[in-house]
N, C-alpha and C positions, 0 to 999 in steps of 0.2 A: 513848568511840569512837561510842557510838550516837547521841550528839547530832550528832557531826561527820558521820556517815553521812547523818543526816536533813538537815543542812544542805546536804550535797553534792547530794543529789536534788533539793532546792528550787531551789539555785542553777544546777544544769543546766538546770533547766526554763528559768529566767530568761535565761540565757547563750544559749539557742538563739534568743532573740528579738533578739540584738544586730545592729544594721543598721549602724551607723556604721562598723563594721570588717568588714563582710561582704563578701561575693562577688557577681559578677553573677547567678549561678544563684539565689542566695539571694532576691534580691528579685522573681523570678518565681513565688514561692510565693504562692498566694492568702490563705491565713491563717497566718502565721507564729507569730503569737500566740495561744496557746490561752488565751483571758481567763479561762475557768472554773479552769483549772489554775494559771495566775499568781495569780488571786485567793485560790486555796484555800491560797497559801503565807502568806497574811496574814489567815487565819481566826481565829486566837487569838494572845494575846499570847507564848505559847511559840514557836508557829511563826514569828511576827515575829521574836522576839529571836534565833532562830537564823539568819534572813537578815541581820539588823542585824550580829550578831557575824560572820558569814561575810564581810561587807563588810571589816571591819577586817583579818580574815585575808587576804583576797584581796590587800590591798595590799602584802603582803609574803610571798606564797606561795610564789614561785619565784625562784631568784637572776637577777638583771638585770631582773626585772619590777618596774618603777617604783621602788616603795621597797625592793625586794629588792636593792639594791646600786646601781642605775643612778643614782640622783639624787645620792648621794655620790660615785661613780666618775666617771660620765660628765660631770657638771656640773664635777667637782673638776679633771678633766685639760683640760677646755676652758678654765678659767681658769688663774690662777698660782698654783694651790695643790697640785696633784699631778702628778707625771709618771710615765710608764710606763716600765718596766724593759726590756721586750722590743718590738721592732717588729711582732711578730705579734700582739699583743694586740687583742682584740675592740674596744677602744676608741681603736684608733691614728688612725682619722679625727677622733675628737673632740679627741684630743690635739694633733693638728696643725691644728685648725679648718678641716678640709677635708671634712666631712661631706657626702655626696652625696644627693640625694633617693632614690637607689636603695639607700641604705644599710638593709638590712632590721632593723637594730638600732633604728632611730629609730622603727619601727612597732611592734616587739616590746618595746621597753624603756620607750618613752614614750607615744606617741600611742595604741597600742591597750590597754594595761593601764588608763591613766588613763580612757579612754573606756569600757572594760567595767565599771569600778567606778561610773561615773556613771550607767550605763545601769540598773543594779540599783538603784542609790540612786534614780533616776526611779521604777522599778517600785513601790518601797516608797512612795514619795511620793504616787503615783497611787491605790494601793490601800489604803493604811492609813485614809483618812478614811471610806470607805464599808465598812469591815469591820464585820460585824455581831457577831462574837465577841469583838473586842478590848476590852478595858476602857479607860475615859477616861484612865487613867493610862499604859497601854501606848500608846494612840494619841499622846499628848504626848511621851512619852520617845523612842519610836522614830522619830516623825516629826522631832524635833529631831536625833536622831543621823543621821538618813538625810540630812538637808539640811547638816549639818556637814560630813559625808564628801564630799558632792557639792561644797560648797564648796573643800573641801581639795583635791580633785582638779583642779578648774577653777583654783585659784591657780596650781597647777604648769603646767598646760597652757598658760594666757595668758603666763606668765612665760618659757615655753620657746619656744612657737610664735608669740606675738603674737595677732593676730586668728584666732579659731578658731571652728568652728560651734558654735552655742549649743543643745546637745541639752537640753531639758527635759522630753520625754515618752518613750513607747516605741514609738510608731507608725513602723514601719520605712518606709513609703512617704514620710513627711515628713522623717525622719532622713537618708534616702539622698540626697538632694538639698539638704541645707541649705547654704547659702553661709557664708562666714566672717562672723561678727559682730565688731564693733569690739571693742577691748580696753575701752572705756568700758562698753558694754553688758555684756560677761561680768562685770567688777568690779561691776555693780549687782546682778547676780544673787548673787554671792559675798557681798556685802554684806548684802543680803536674806536669804540663808541663814543666815549666821553671826549676825546679829542676832536671827533666829527662834530659833536654836539658844541662844544666849546667854540669851534671855528664857524658854526653856522647858525647859531642863536644869537639874537640882538641884545645888547646890553640892557635894553628896556623890558619891562615886564609886560604881558599881555594883560591889560585892564589895570585897575587901581590896586589890585591886591598881588601877593607874591605866591600865588597858587600854581603857576607855571613855570617851569625852568627857563632862566635866561642863561647868557653865557658865563656868567659868575657861579651860579648854581653848578654848572658842568665843572668850571674850573676848581671850585672848591671840593667836590667830590673826587676829582682826579687828584687834587692835592693831598686827600686822604689815602687814595689808592698808592701813591708813590710814598707816602709816610709809611704805610703798610709793608710796603717792598723795599724799605730802606734806601730810597733813592733821594737822599736828603735835599740836594741842590735843586732837583725839580719840584719837589714839595715845597720847599721855601719860595721860589719863584712864583708858582701859582698862588700860594697864600698870599704873598705881596699884593700879586695882581688884584685879588679880591678884596683885601683890605682897602686899597686904593680905588675901588670901582666906582665908575661914574656912569650916569645914562649918557644918551647922544648929545644932550645939551651941555654936558660937562658939570651936571650937579652931581655931588658925592651921593652914593645911593645907601651906603651902610655906616653904622655907628653903633658902639655899645650902649643899650639903653641904661642911662644912670639910674633908673629906678628899676630895682630887680623885679618888682611884681609886674613890670611892663614887658619883661623880655619875651614872654609866650603869647602876646597879644596879636590879633590879626593885623593891627597897625604897626607892630614892632619895626623898628628901623635895624635892629639887629638880625632879622630874619633874611636868609636867602631863598628858601623855598619851605612853603608848608603843604600840607595834604589836609583837605577840608573833606569832612563827613558830608553825606548826601543832604540835599536842600534844607530839610526841616529841623535836623538835629543842631542844637547849640553847641553841644559838648564835644570833645575829643573822648577816644576810648580810653586813652590813658587817665584822663580826669574821671571818667566814668568808674574805671576800675580802682583808682587810688583813693578816691574822696568817698567816705561812707558817713552815714548818720550815727553810727555807733563805732564799733572797732573795726578798724582796718583789715582788709583782707591780706594786704602786704605792709610790712613795715621796714624800715632801715635796719640793717645789721648794726649790732654795737660798733664793729670796726669802722663801718662808715660815720655812724653818729658821732663817735668820738674823734674823728678826723677833722671836724670843724673846730676852727680855733676860736678863742674869745674874741668877741665882737665881730665874727663873720656874718655879714647880713644876709647871706644865703640860708643860714640856719632858721633865721627868723621868717624870712620870705617864702623859701622853698620847702618848708618842712610843717607839716600839720600834727599838733599833738592831741592824742586821745588818752583818756584816763579810764580805768575800771578799777572799782574796788570790790573784793570778795574777802569776805572774813575779817574785816576791818584792815586789809591790807590794800593799798592803792597801787597800781601799777601803770605806768606810761608806756604809750605806743608812739610811734613816730613814723609817718608815713608821708611819701612824696606828695608835694602841694605846688608843683610848678604851674599846673593848670587848676584853675579856681572854679571851674564849672562841672558839675558831676552829672546833670541831667537836663532834660527841658527841650522843647520844640519852640520854634517860631522864626523870625526873619532877620533879628538884630544879632547876627554873630559877632563874637568878640575874640574867639579863640579858635585856633585850627592847629593840627599836630605839626610841630616844627621838625623837619626833615634835615635842615641844615641851618646853621646860624654862625654869625661872627665870631662868638665866643670861642668855638671849636676851632676856628680858622687861626686865630692867635695863637692858640695852643700848639696846633700844627706847625705853625712857623717857629714858635719857641723851641719846640722839640727838634726841628730840622737844623735849628741854627746851633743847638747845644751839641747835637750829634757831630757837627762840623766844626766844633771847638770854638764856635763865635760866641762865646760865654756871655759878654756884654750885651749883645743885641738880643741874645736868647732872655736873659733877666729882664730887659726892658719889656719883652712882650709878656713876660710871666707877671711883670708887675701891674701891666695894664688890666689883667683879669682880677688882680688881688685887691688893686685899689678900688675898683668898682664894687667889689664886695665889702668895702669899707676896713680894710686890712692895711697895715703898714707894708711897705716893701719888704720882701723876704730878706733875710740876714744871709744873703747870697754871694756877697762882695767877694769873698774869699773862698767860694766853694769850688770843689774840683769838677770836672766834667761829669763823672758818675754821679756825684752828689746833686748836681743841678738836673741831670737828667731824671734821676728820683724825684726830686722836687715837682718837676713838670709832670711826671707820672701821678703824683699825690694830687696835684692840682685837677688834672683831668678827673680823678677819682671824685672829687669834690664838685666840682663846676658841672660835669656832664652826667650826674649820677640819675639814674631812672630814665635816660633818654635813648632808646632804641639799641640797648644793648652795648654801649661803648666799653663799659668796664670789662665784660666778658671777653669782648674782641681784643681789647688793650692788653689783658693778661696772656692771652695766647699768643699775640704777634710779638710781645716782649719775651716769651718763653718763661714767664714767672708763674704761670698758673700752677705748676706742679708744687711750687714752694708756698705761693700764697693761700692756695687751697687745700693743702695737705691737711689741715686741721679739720675739714669736714669729714664727718664719720665714714662715708662710702666714697671718697674720692678715689680715682684711680686715672693714671695717664690717659687712657683710652676715652675718657669722658670728655676729653676736649673737643671731641667731633660727635655730633649726633649721629644715631644710626640712620642708614637708608630705611625708609619704610618697608616693612615686610612685603605689603602689596606690590611695590614697585620691584622687589628682588623676585617675586613669584611670577610676575607678569613679563619681565624682561630677563631672558637667560644670560644676558652678558653683563649684567650688573653684578658687582662684587661688594658684599657688606664691608662696612668700615671694621677695622680690628677691634675685638673684644665684644662684638655683638652676634657671633655666630651660636 
């Protein structure tokens, strides 16, 4: 608790400097950044470690706050993955693909939290090199982690909103009037940050858990980035590096968990990186939101539920069934059940939010190989995932390249459901969203991008709204 209190004081100082999410009165202050106080947060390895550790915590600190549920829920209901049970749900506009720019949840669940984390990462990136009290090891480690975290948050920003302001510093006067940068420019920064992180982070994790990024976590996220950019050879090479990953003593780090109920545990060998709730919370926000004592707030769509084949162990292990009887008619509801703990406090944590895992990496490599027409090796990677689920190898021996790519997309739909918005992002990057989601009542092509929050448009004259939201 002492360390957490110390971090809170440091982070409070840094967040007072945030301008991208600020108000008009704020920009009238002559010197909003106390450079001496900010620099003091990075005086030593211990202080800087507190800031970096806090960056990870900040990503999941509050329900609805970016990775505190909104990525899995908001993006899930926007796609064909999840549906809401009651129309009064805060994600109703996301579910009906009718989000307005005035929807405060766009700002408080996505835009604001992502930029808040980026801002503090920028403060670390600016101040670490000039710190006189930090060791060379500390500078290398924490700079790499700060750049990894910045890249991770920009990855979601650019995929949710499209062109976004490229905030790389902490000067409020500059940040307050930044225009939107192209997707290409944002990806250039993401790739630069992740490449730096990969080259400077150790293969080993800090401590006995996987709550801080190592070189393979950076490689896995970079592989995803190259997959999204259709740079297949680079994505395949990085995925292969992760799959074969070993620590500094040569011991393999990763393996698919043979028992499906163990995949999302804190002790999982499949995990590359997890984000942990603050000290006393035993649960993840995804578990908190998805697991209910009566009816679920969010359930699988019929399309997703019916995609699970006969004998698919994921259907039994990762889906929870609820029933309700009204007027003699019983209805079943199926909700995500990857995390098993919905509430509670204590010290014996067993689950943390999985940010990156090996199952995704196998599917990245499978798709990359299929796109390069290496069908046999792509099938081998696909088989690894299906066999773990208790399924026979797919009947893909005679599949054409387009057929195999579609099979891999289907497998991603099933394997990665309700995990930080994979399905929504997959439909957009593959240009299938308009076809797959055309059956939703309010679907329109412009819905593929969320609107820039109205408050941001009003406060920054150089921001231009996404098409369809004016």
